[in-house]
C-alpha positions as semicolon CSV with decimal commas, in nm:
position;residue;x (nm);y (nm);z (nm)
1;M;10,291;8,573;11,514
2;E;10,411;8,838;11,807
3;R;10,751;8,788;11,654
4;D;10,701;8,908;11,338
5;Y;10,485;9,232;11,485
6;L;10,801;9,345;11,707
7;E;11,031;9,233;11,396
8;W;10,809;9,523;11,193
9;V;10,783;9,761;11,454
10;N;11,167;9,737;11,454
11;K;11,215;9,791;11,110
12;A;10,956;10,069;11,064
13;Y;11,140;10,251;11,369
14;R;11,460;10,243;11,178
15;I;11,312;10,351;10,880
16;L;11,155;10,658;11,047
17;V;11,458;10,710;11,217
18;D;11,701;10,672;10,898
19;N;11,443;10,910;10,695
20;P;11,232;11,181;10,860
21;E;11,035;11,264;10,523
22;V;10,864;10,941;10,662
23;P;10,601;11,027;10,892
24;K;10,418;10,723;10,949
25;M;10,390;10,343;10,857
26;E;10,074;10,101;10,897
27;L;10,053;9,726;10,911
28;K;9,706;9,601;10,883
29;L;9,618;9,331;11,082
30;F;9,330;9,086;11,050
31;D;9,244;9,210;11,402
32;G;9,354;9,534;11,410
33;K;9,681;9,759;11,308
34;I;10,014;9,879;11,451
35;S;10,094;10,213;11,341
36;V;10,452;10,366;11,419
37;Y;10,483;10,741;11,390
38;R;10,633;11,042;11,461
39;C;10,479;11,305;11,704
40;G;10,736;11,610;11,717
41;D;11,081;11,480;11,849
42;I;10,911;11,139;11,957
43;I;10,836;10,814;11,747
44;R;10,559;10,599;11,879
45;C;10,400;10,293;11,829
46;D;10,019;10,225;11,864
47;I;9,880;9,868;11,868
48;K;9,511;9,846;11,799
49;R;9,392;9,484;11,865
50;E;9,064;9,319;12,046
51;E;9,328;9,243;12,320
52;T;9,429;9,575;12,401
53;K;9,088;9,758;12,418
54;R;8,948;9,900;12,768
55;R;8,671;9,707;12,963
């Protein structure tokens, strides 16, 4: 499953690099979401899942 997430992040990153008109891509998960987005000259990836929350 994590491999699928990594492949999606890679694909989303390539889309943002190739097309500057796309500001953000999100993948909804059953336990959170993954966002890949442009922030100035930087492309960021956020993973929001139960296991990534602060304790």
